[in-house]
C-alpha positions in Angstrom: 60.6 164.0 143.2 57.6 166.2 144.1 56.1 163.5 146.4 59.3 163.4 148.5 60.5 167.0 148.0 60.3 167.8 151.7 62.6 164.9 152.8 65.0 164.6 149.9 66.9 167.7 151.2 67.4 165.7 154.5 68.3 162.3 153.1 69.4 163.0 149.5 68.2 161.3 146.3 70.4 158.3 147.2 68.6 158.0 150.5 65.2 158.1 148.8 66.4 155.4 146.4 67.5 153.3 149.5 64.0 153.5 150.9 62.5 152.6 147.5 64.6 149.4 147.4 63.9 148.4 151.0 61.6 145.7 152.4 60.0 145.8 155.8 57.7 143.4 157.7 55.1 144.8 160.1 53.8 142.1 162.4 50.4 143.2 163.6 48.3 146.0 162.0 46.4 147.2 165.1 47.2 150.4 166.9 50.9 150.3 166.6 50.9 148.7 163.2 48.5 151.3 161.8 50.8 154.2 162.7 54.0 152.3 161.6 52.6 151.3 158.2 51.2 154.7 157.4 54.5 156.5 158.0 56.7 153.9 156.3 54.5 154.0 153.2 54.3 157.8 153.2 58.2 157.9 153.5 58.4 155.8 150.3 59.7 152.3 151.3 59.6 149.9 148.4 57.8 146.8 149.8 55.8 146.3 153.0 54.6 142.9 154.4 51.7 143.3 156.8 50.8 140.3 158.9 47.7 139.9 161.0 45.0 137.3 161.7 42.3 139.7 163.0 39.1 141.3 161.7 38.2 144.9 162.3 36.1 145.4 165.4 34.2 148.4 166.6 36.4 148.6 169.7 39.5 148.9 167.4 38.5 152.3 166.0 39.5 154.3 169.1 43.1 153.8 168.2 43.6 151.8 164.9 43.6 154.7 162.5 43.7 152.6 159.3 40.1 151.6 159.7 36.6 153.1 159.7 33.1 151.9 160.8 32.6 150.6 157.2 35.4 148.1 157.7 34.0 146.3 160.8 34.0 142.6 160.2 36.6 142.7 157.4 40.1 141.2 157.6 42.5 143.9 158.7 45.3 143.1 156.3 43.1 143.5 153.2 41.6 146.8 154.4 45.0 148.1 155.3 46.4 147.2 151.9 43.7 149.1 150.2 44.2 152.2 152.4 48.0 152.2 152.1 48.0 151.8 148.4 45.8 154.9 148.1 48.3 156.8 150.2 51.3 155.7 148.1 50.7 153.4 145.0 54.5 153.2 144.6 54.9 150.9 147.6 54.1 147.2 147.1 51.9 146.0 149.9 51.9 142.3 150.6 49.1 141.3 153.0 49.3 138.0 154.9 46.3 136.9 156.9 47.0 134.4 159.5 48.9 133.7 162.7 52.6 134.6 162.9 54.1 131.1 163.3 57.7 130.1 163.3 57.3 128.7 159.8 55.8 132.0 158.6 58.4 134.0 160.4 61.2 132.2 158.6 59.6 132.7 155.2 59.0 136.4 155.7 62.2 137.4 157.5 64.2 135.8 154.7 62.7 138.4 152.3 63.0 141.7 154.3 65.6 144.1 155.6 64.0 144.4 159.0 60.9 143.7 161.0 58.7 145.6 163.3 57.0 144.2 166.4 53.5 145.8 166.4 52.1 142.9 168.5 49.9 142.7 171.6 51.1 139.4 173.0 54.4 138.0 174.3 54.1 134.5 172.8 54.2 135.8 169.3 56.9 138.3 170.2 59.2 135.4 171.3 58.6 133.7 167.9 59.7 137.0 166.2 62.7 137.3 168.5 63.9 133.8 167.8 63.4 134.1 164.0 65.1 137.5 163.9 68.2 136.1 165.6 68.3 133.0 163.4 68.1 135.2 160.2 70.4 137.9 161.6 67.7 140.6 160.9 67.2 143.7 163.1 63.8 144.4 164.4 62.1 147.2 166.4 60.1 146.3 169.5 57.4 148.4 171.1 54.7 147.6 173.7 51.9 149.7 175.0 49.6 149.7 178.1 47.3 152.4 179.1 49.2 155.7 178.9 52.6 154.0 178.9 54.9 152.5 176.2 58.4 151.1 175.6 60.6 151.0 172.6 63.9 149.5 171.6 65.9 148.4 168.5 67.2 144.8 168.6 70.1 143.8 166.3 71.5 140.2 166.5 75.1 140.2 167.7 75.0 143.8 168.7 72.2 144.2 171.3 70.3 142.1 173.8 67.4 140.0 172.5 63.9 140.3 173.9 64.5 137.5 176.4 67.6 139.3 177.8 65.4 142.4 178.5 62.4 140.4 179.8 63.8 137.1 181.1 60.7 136.1 183.0 57.5 135.0 181.3 55.4 138.1 180.9 51.6 137.6 181.3 49.5 139.6 178.9 46.3 141.2 180.2 43.5 140.7 177.7 42.0 142.9 176.5 44.9 145.3 177.1 43.7 148.8 178.2 45.2 151.4 175.9 44.6 155.1 175.7 43.9 156.2 172.1 47.1 158.2 171.5 49.6 155.8 173.1 50.1 153.4 170.2 50.2 156.3 167.8 53.1 157.8 169.7 55.0 154.5 169.9 54.1 153.5 166.3 55.5 156.7 164.9 58.7 156.2 166.9 59.0 152.7 165.6 58.7 153.9 162.0 61.4 156.6 162.8 63.8 153.9 164.1 63.1 151.7 161.1 63.8 154.6 158.6 67.0 155.4 160.5 68.2 151.8 160.2 67.4 151.7 156.5 69.1 155.0 155.8 72.1 154.4 158.1 71.4 157.8 159.7 71.5 159.0 163.3 71.8 156.7 166.4 69.2 153.9 166.6 67.9 153.0 170.0 70.3 150.0 170.3 71.3 148.8 173.8 68.7 151.3 175.1 65.1 151.2 175.9 62.9 154.2 175.7 60.1 154.5 178.3 57.1 156.8 177.5 54.6 158.1 180.1 51.9 160.0 178.4 50.3 161.3 181.6 53.3 163.5 182.4 54.9 163.8 178.9 58.0 161.8 179.9 60.5 160.2 177.6 63.2 158.4 179.5 66.1 156.3 178.0 67.5 153.4 180.0 70.7 151.5 179.0 70.4 147.7 178.7 73.0 144.9 178.3 73.3 141.4 176.9 72.8 138.7 179.5 75.7 136.1 179.3 73.2 133.3 180.1 70.6 134.1 177.4 69.9 131.0 175.2 68.7 133.1 172.2 71.8 135.4 172.0 74.2 132.5 172.7 72.7 129.8 170.6 70.9 132.0 168.0 
């Protein structure tokens, strides 16, 4: 009660118990995933799957706030597990080191309430998109580039899928240039949308996409619609 005493007046004890019984998967624990994971664990979710194949690199430390110079060369998911458990030992952290394949997506999504796209490439996002639709699980998408970001909540049967929003194949620039604060802003917003969904509070960003421009402090919301020709939404 003391740990969550500042948010229980907002969500009630029942709300806190909802979070404690929830399971979330965060795919990618880089810049977006660091911010998402920290706030979900701090809020008191019961179980968190974290999936990433990478090792901590020096160039990560400008924006990936889960890591320090002592972690360079170590697997991200195991370092993240240790840090997150120190923040809140009541949350069960399940690290999965490896690529997010369709087989792994099916295994993980069958065990969670929702998933969070904290990825940096479109090929893996499409795997998540297909798996989420097949399992009927909501997920939150965010992407960042430079000072800019985008965010939306995708719910099978109620919103467009990722291919509806981005029907043409998107080329990913590697390495992606990212200002240090951009994934922090979008990651916190992803965590906020996830908590809203889990609690059934407020209005999630469904059928809308939020555009962020950090250079001028702009947040703009654009409405989006399901495409009648989308193979993912129609076939599942």
